[in-house]
TORKOL-4160 file (C-alpha; in steps of 0.2 Angstrom, whole numbers, padded with zeros to 4 digits, m for minus):
125
<pt num="1" X="m0061" Y="0083" Z="m0088"/>
<pt num="2" X="m0070" Y="0095" Z="m0100"/>
<pt num="3" X="m0053" Y="0104" Z="m0104"/>
<pt num="4" X="m0045" Y="0086" Z="m0105"/>
<pt num="5" X="m0055" Y="0083" Z="m0119"/>
<pt num="6" X="m0053" Y="0100" Z="m0125"/>
<pt num="7" X="m0034" Y="0094" Z="m0126"/>
<pt num="8" X="m0036" Y="0081" Z="m0135"/>
<pt num="9" X="m0048" Y="0087" Z="m0147"/>
<pt num="10" X="m0034" Y="0101" Z="m0150"/>
<pt num="11" X="m0020" Y="0087" Z="m0153"/>
<pt num="12" X="m0030" Y="0076" Z="m0165"/>
<pt num="13" X="m0034" Y="0092" Z="m0175"/>
<pt num="14" X="m0014" Y="0096" Z="m0173"/>
<pt num="15" X="m0012" Y="0079" Z="m0179"/>
<pt num="16" X="m0021" Y="0079" Z="m0195"/>
<pt num="17" X="m0014" Y="0095" Z="m0202"/>
<pt num="18" X="0004" Y="0089" Z="m0202"/>
<pt num="19" X="0002" Y="0079" Z="m0217"/>
<pt num="20" X="0018" Y="0068" Z="m0222"/>
<pt num="21" X="0024" Y="0067" Z="m0238"/>
<pt num="22" X="0033" Y="0050" Z="m0248"/>
<pt num="23" X="0048" Y="0048" Z="m0261"/>
<pt num="24" X="0038" Y="0047" Z="m0279"/>
<pt num="25" X="0048" Y="0027" Z="m0277"/>
<pt num="26" X="0041" Y="0023" Z="m0263"/>
<pt num="27" X="0023" Y="0031" Z="m0268"/>
<pt num="28" X="0023" Y="0019" Z="m0285"/>
<pt num="29" X="0033" Y="0002" Z="m0274"/>
<pt num="30" X="0018" Y="0006" Z="m0262"/>
<pt num="31" X="0005" Y="0005" Z="m0277"/>
<pt num="32" X="0014" Y="m0010" Z="m0286"/>
<pt num="33" X="0014" Y="m0021" Z="m0272"/>
<pt num="34" X="m0005" Y="m0016" Z="m0267"/>
<pt num="35" X="m0009" Y="m0021" Z="m0286"/>
<pt num="36" X="0002" Y="m0037" Z="m0287"/>
<pt num="37" X="m0008" Y="m0040" Z="m0271"/>
<pt num="38" X="m0025" Y="m0038" Z="m0280"/>
<pt num="39" X="m0019" Y="m0047" Z="m0296"/>
<pt num="40" X="m0014" Y="m0062" Z="m0283"/>
<pt num="41" X="m0030" Y="m0063" Z="m0275"/>
<pt num="42" X="m0041" Y="m0062" Z="m0289"/>
<pt num="43" X="m0031" Y="m0076" Z="m0297"/>
<pt num="44" X="m0032" Y="m0084" Z="m0281"/>
<pt num="45" X="m0055" Y="m0079" Z="m0284"/>
<pt num="46" X="m0054" Y="m0074" Z="m0267"/>
<pt num="47" X="m0062" Y="m0063" Z="m0261"/>
<pt num="48" X="m0060" Y="m0044" Z="m0251"/>
<pt num="49" X="m0068" Y="m0051" Z="m0237"/>
<pt num="50" X="m0060" Y="m0069" Z="m0237"/>
<pt num="51" X="m0042" Y="m0063" Z="m0239"/>
<pt num="52" X="m0045" Y="m0049" Z="m0224"/>
<pt num="53" X="m0052" Y="m0064" Z="m0214"/>
<pt num="54" X="m0036" Y="m0074" Z="m0218"/>
<pt num="55" X="m0026" Y="m0062" Z="m0213"/>
<pt num="56" X="m0036" Y="m0055" Z="m0197"/>
<pt num="57" X="m0039" Y="m0037" Z="m0205"/>
<pt num="58" X="m0057" Y="m0027" Z="m0207"/>
<pt num="59" X="m0059" Y="m0026" Z="m0228"/>
<pt num="60" X="m0059" Y="m0007" Z="m0225"/>
<pt num="61" X="m0039" Y="m0010" Z="m0221"/>
<pt num="62" X="m0039" Y="m0023" Z="m0236"/>
<pt num="63" X="m0047" Y="m0011" Z="m0248"/>
<pt num="64" X="m0030" Y="0000" Z="m0242"/>
<pt num="65" X="m0018" Y="m0010" Z="m0244"/>
<pt num="66" X="m0023" Y="m0014" Z="m0262"/>
<pt num="67" X="m0022" Y="0005" Z="m0265"/>
<pt num="68" X="m0006" Y="0005" Z="m0257"/>
<pt num="69" X="m0010" Y="0019" Z="m0244"/>
<pt num="70" X="0008" Y="0020" Z="m0234"/>
<pt num="71" X="0001" Y="0019" Z="m0218"/>
<pt num="72" X="m0005" Y="0003" Z="m0217"/>
<pt num="73" X="0007" Y="m0010" Z="m0205"/>
<pt num="74" X="0019" Y="m0015" Z="m0214"/>
<pt num="75" X="0018" Y="m0033" Z="m0206"/>
<pt num="76" X="0000" Y="m0032" Z="m0216"/>
<pt num="77" X="0004" Y="m0030" Z="m0230"/>
<pt num="78" X="0018" Y="m0045" Z="m0230"/>
<pt num="79" X="0006" Y="m0057" Z="m0224"/>
<pt num="80" X="m0009" Y="m0051" Z="m0238"/>
<pt num="81" X="0005" Y="m0056" Z="m0249"/>
<pt num="82" X="0012" Y="m0070" Z="m0246"/>
<pt num="83" X="m0005" Y="m0076" Z="m0245"/>
<pt num="84" X="m0010" Y="m0071" Z="m0261"/>
<pt num="85" X="0010" Y="m0079" Z="m0269"/>
<pt num="86" X="0017" Y="m0061" Z="m0271"/>
<pt num="87" X="0036" Y="m0067" Z="m0268"/>
<pt num="88" X="0046" Y="m0056" Z="m0253"/>
<pt num="89" X="0063" Y="m0052" Z="m0258"/>
<pt num="90" X="0066" Y="m0070" Z="m0264"/>
<pt num="91" X="0058" Y="m0081" Z="m0276"/>
<pt num="92" X="0058" Y="m0095" Z="m0266"/>
<pt num="93" X="0052" Y="m0091" Z="m0246"/>
<pt num="94" X="0063" Y="m0104" Z="m0240"/>
<pt num="95" X="0079" Y="m0095" Z="m0246"/>
<pt num="96" X="0075" Y="m0080" Z="m0235"/>
<pt num="97" X="0082" Y="m0089" Z="m0218"/>
<pt num="98" X="0101" Y="m0090" Z="m0231"/>
<pt num="99" X="0098" Y="m0073" Z="m0233"/>
<pt num="100" X="0094" Y="m0067" Z="m0217"/>
<pt num="101" X="0108" Y="m0075" Z="m0210"/>
<pt num="102" X="0120" Y="m0068" Z="m0225"/>
<pt num="103" X="0114" Y="m0051" Z="m0220"/>
<pt num="104" X="0117" Y="m0053" Z="m0202"/>
<pt num="105" X="0135" Y="m0060" Z="m0207"/>
<pt num="106" X="0138" Y="m0045" Z="m0217"/>
<pt num="107" X="0132" Y="m0033" Z="m0199"/>
<pt num="108" X="0142" Y="m0042" Z="m0189"/>
<pt num="109" X="0158" Y="m0036" Z="m0198"/>
<pt num="110" X="0148" Y="m0021" Z="m0194"/>
<pt num="111" X="0153" Y="m0009" Z="m0177"/>
<pt num="112" X="0138" Y="m0008" Z="m0167"/>
<pt num="113" X="0133" Y="0008" Z="m0171"/>
<pt num="114" X="0137" Y="0022" Z="m0182"/>
<pt num="115" X="0141" Y="0041" Z="m0174"/>
<pt num="116" X="0144" Y="0056" Z="m0186"/>
<pt num="117" X="0161" Y="0060" Z="m0189"/>
<pt num="118" X="0165" Y="0078" Z="m0178"/>
<pt num="119" X="0171" Y="0091" Z="m0187"/>
<pt num="120" X="0189" Y="0096" Z="m0188"/>
<pt num="121" X="0193" Y="0109" Z="m0175"/>
<pt num="122" X="0202" Y="0125" Z="m0186"/>
<pt num="123" X="0214" Y="0129" Z="m0177"/>
<pt num="124" X="0228" Y="0135" Z="m0189"/>
<pt num="125" X="0226" Y="0156" Z="m0186"/>
């Protein structure tokens, strides 16, 4: 049992050593989304506690969302955004379904899978 605990501790330490880096535009987009959520919440005179309860998360998680932390589940970010009136991809939520259909139509025209092109055999010797 002690070895198992040591193995877990070792794995956790290893996991903390690895830091994921994100592109500048990704970080900026996350910061912007978090700021828009915070702005929407404040304009609606909602407390952090109220919005967190409506999303079904802890207040500390909402604070991470509003700071643009990249490790928060995207579904939680989207849910918070919707609840405070931040548009997602389209101006009107009713336009999401037609956009999804349009994307599905385009995807139907493309191959199901994409494979890396084979390198040519160099046989001209």
